[in-house]
C-alpha positions in Angstrom: 11.1 6.3 -7.0 13.2 3.2 -7.2 16.5 3.9 -5.6 15.1 6.9 -3.6 16.3 6.2 -0.1 13.1 7.3 1.8 11.0 5.2 -0.4 13.4 2.2 -0.1 13.2 2.6 3.7 9.4 2.6 3.5 9.4 -0.6 1.5 11.8 -2.1 4.1 9.2 -1.2 6.7 6.4 -2.8 4.7 8.5 -6.0 4.0 9.2 -6.4 7.7 5.5 -6.3 8.5 4.6 -8.8 5.8 7.2 -11.1 7.3 5.4 -10.8 10.7 2.2 -12.0 9.0 3.9 -14.9 7.0 2.8 -18.4 7.6 5.1 -21.0 9.2 6.8 -23.4 6.8 8.2 -22.8 3.3 7.9 -19.2 2.2 5.8 -20.1 -0.8 2.8 -21.1 1.3 2.3 -17.5 2.3 0.1 -15.7 -0.2 0.4 -11.9 -0.4 -1.9 -9.5 -2.3 -0.5 -6.1 -3.4 -3.4 -3.8 -4.1 -2.8 -1.1 -6.7 0.6 -2.5 -7.4 1.6 0.0 -10.1 4.6 -1.2 -12.0 5.2 -4.0 -9.5 8.2 -2.8 -7.6 7.0 -3.7 -4.2 5.3 -7.0 -5.4 8.5 -8.1 -7.0 10.6 -7.4 -3.9 8.2 -9.4 -1.7 8.3 -12.3 -4.2 12.1 -12.3 -3.9 11.6 -13.3 -0.3 9.9 -16.5 -1.6 6.3 -15.5 -0.8 3.6 -16.1 -3.4 2.6 -12.6 -4.5 -0.3 -11.4 -6.6 -0.3 -7.8 -7.8 -3.5 -6.0 -8.9 -3.9 -2.6 -10.6 -6.9 -1.1 -12.4 -4.6 0.5 -15.0 -3.9 -1.8 -17.9 -0.7 0.0 -18.9 0.8 -0.3 -15.5 0.0 -4.0 -15.4 1.7 -4.5 -18.8 4.8 -2.6 -17.5 4.9 -4.7 -14.4 4.7 -8.0 -16.4 7.6 -6.8 -18.7 9.8 -5.6 -15.9 9.4 -8.6 -13.7 8.8 -11.5 -16.1 11.7 -13.3 -14.4 9.7 -13.5 -11.2 8.5 -17.0 -11.9 5.2 -18.6 -11.0 5.3 -17.1 -7.5 4.7 -13.6 -8.9 1.7 -12.6 -11.1 0.1 -9.4 -12.1 -3.6 -8.8 -13.0 -5.7 -5.9 -14.2 -8.4 -5.5 -11.5 -9.9 -3.0 -9.1 -10.4 -4.9 -5.9 -13.4 -2.8 -5.0 -15.5 -4.1 -7.9 -13.7 -7.0 -9.7 -13.4 -10.6 -8.7 -10.0 -11.6 -7.3 -7.8 -13.9 -9.5 -7.8 -17.2 -7.7 -10.3 -16.1 -5.1 -9.5 -14.8 -1.6 -7.8 -16.4 1.3 -4.7 -14.3 1.2 -2.5 -14.3 4.3 -1.2 -10.7 4.0 -2.4 -7.7 2.0 -0.5 -4.6 1.2 -2.2 -1.3 0.1 0.2 1.5 -0.3 -1.4 4.9 -0.7 -4.6 3.6 -2.4 -7.1 4.8 0.1 -6.4 8.5 -0.4 -7.5 8.5 -4.0 -9.8 5.6 -4.6 -13.3 6.8 -5.5 -15.1 4.3 -3.2 -13.0 3.9 -0.1 -15.6 1.9 1.8 -15.9 -0.7 -0.9 -12.1 -0.8 -1.2 -11.6 -1.6 2.5 -14.4 -4.1 2.6 -13.0 -5.9 -0.4 -9.6 -6.0 1.2 -11.2 -7.6 4.3 -12.9 -10.2 2.1 -9.6 -11.0 0.3 -7.9 -12.1 3.6 -8.2 -15.3 5.6 -9.9 -14.8 9.0 -7.0 -13.5 11.1 -5.0 -12.5 8.1 -3.0 -9.3 8.3 -2.8 -6.1 6.2 -0.5 -3.2 5.8 -2.3 0.0 4.9 -0.6 3.3 4.0 -2.4 6.5 3.3 -1.3 10.1 3.1 -2.3 12.1 6.2 -1.7 15.4 4.4 -0.9 16.8 1.0 2.7 16.6 -0.3 3.2 20.3 0.2 6.7 20.9 -1.2 7.6 23.8 1.1 6.2 22.3 4.3 7.7 18.8 3.8 11.0 20.2 2.7 11.2 22.4 5.9 10.2 19.4 8.1 12.9 17.2 6.5 15.5 20.0 6.8 14.8 20.3 10.6 14.8 16.6 11.2 17.5 15.3 8.7 19.4 18.3 7.5 19.8 20.2 4.2 21.2 17.3 2.2 18.3 14.9 2.7 15.8 17.7 2.3 17.2 18.6 -1.1 17.3 15.0 -2.3 13.7 14.7 -1.3 12.8 17.2 -4.0 13.2 14.3 -6.4 10.0 12.9 -5.1 8.2 16.0 -3.8 8.2 18.0 -7.0 6.8 15.4 -9.4 4.3 14.1 -6.8 2.9 17.6 -6.3 2.6 18.1 -10.0 1.0 14.6 -10.5 -1.6 15.3 -7.7 -2.4 18.7 -9.4 -2.9 17.2 -12.8 -4.4 13.7 -12.2 -8.0 15.0 -11.7 -9.0 13.1 -8.5 -10.3 14.5 -5.2 -7.7 13.3 -2.7 -8.8 12.2 0.7 -6.5 13.0 3.7 -7.4 11.2 6.9 -6.6 12.0 10.4 -5.4 9.1 12.7 -8.8 8.8 14.2 -10.5 8.7 10.8 -8.0 6.2 9.5 -8.6 3.9 12.5 -12.4 4.3 12.2 -12.4 3.4 8.5 -10.4 0.3 9.1 -12.5 -0.8 12.1 -15.7 -0.2 10.1 -14.5 -2.6 7.4 -13.8 -5.4 9.9 -10.1 -4.8 10.8 -8.5 -4.6 14.2 -5.8 -1.9 14.2 -2.7 -3.5 15.9 -0.2 -0.7 15.2 -0.5 2.7 13.6 2.3 5.3 13.1 3.5 8.1 10.9 6.2 7.3 8.4 7.9 8.5 5.2 9.3 12.0 4.5 8.7 13.7 7.9 5.6 11.7 8.7 3.6 12.5 5.6 2.1 9.0 5.5 0.1 7.1 8.1 0.8 3.3 8.3 -1.6 0.8 9.9 -0.8 -2.8 10.7 -4.2 -4.5 11.0 -5.8 -7.9 11.4 -8.9 -9.1 9.7 -11.6 -9.8 12.3 -15.3 -10.7 11.8 -17.6 -9.9 8.8 -17.3 -6.3 7.6 -19.6 -3.9 9.3 -19.0 -0.8 7.3 -22.0 1.0 5.9 -21.7 3.4 3.0 -21.2 7.0 4.0 
């Protein structure tokens, strides 16, 4: 998806929110955790702002690719194989900002995931959560984009829609699509205060929440 304009716009949106949660002073004092970082595209971009960024992913191959692609990121950028819901965090918690892009909709233990995200943050730290509010239906999303943005942008979106629909079909997970109310309730139950929440990305296919870590997590397993 690198170079795909709607994705780049989404990353711009995430980066702007991370900047709002950054600490005063030199950029390096702000510690950012990227959960399920994949090949490290977002983590590397955040590190270029000068923030200290740790990327986590449970898939060893993706972590290896991230390290190779971004080995010039310096000491401010590191990648580790870990599932935040079950593995200890490298260097412990106390992150200032956390980013979780489209992890919640596929993770097998969403409650544990969110509670671990809460523990990873300093009290009062901020988090950007993205989750899909509906499946990436090619026809429906294409039609929505055509109405909103015109034929050209709708046709270009097929570059993302077609492989994503195939990937979801073949990856063998039970995807979880949350309503706004369910999304908010899950975050509140894990000890987050939802500060902002909106639809974004490709005719509103994603829900974005900007949240603050509050008291100890209160979620119970459902």
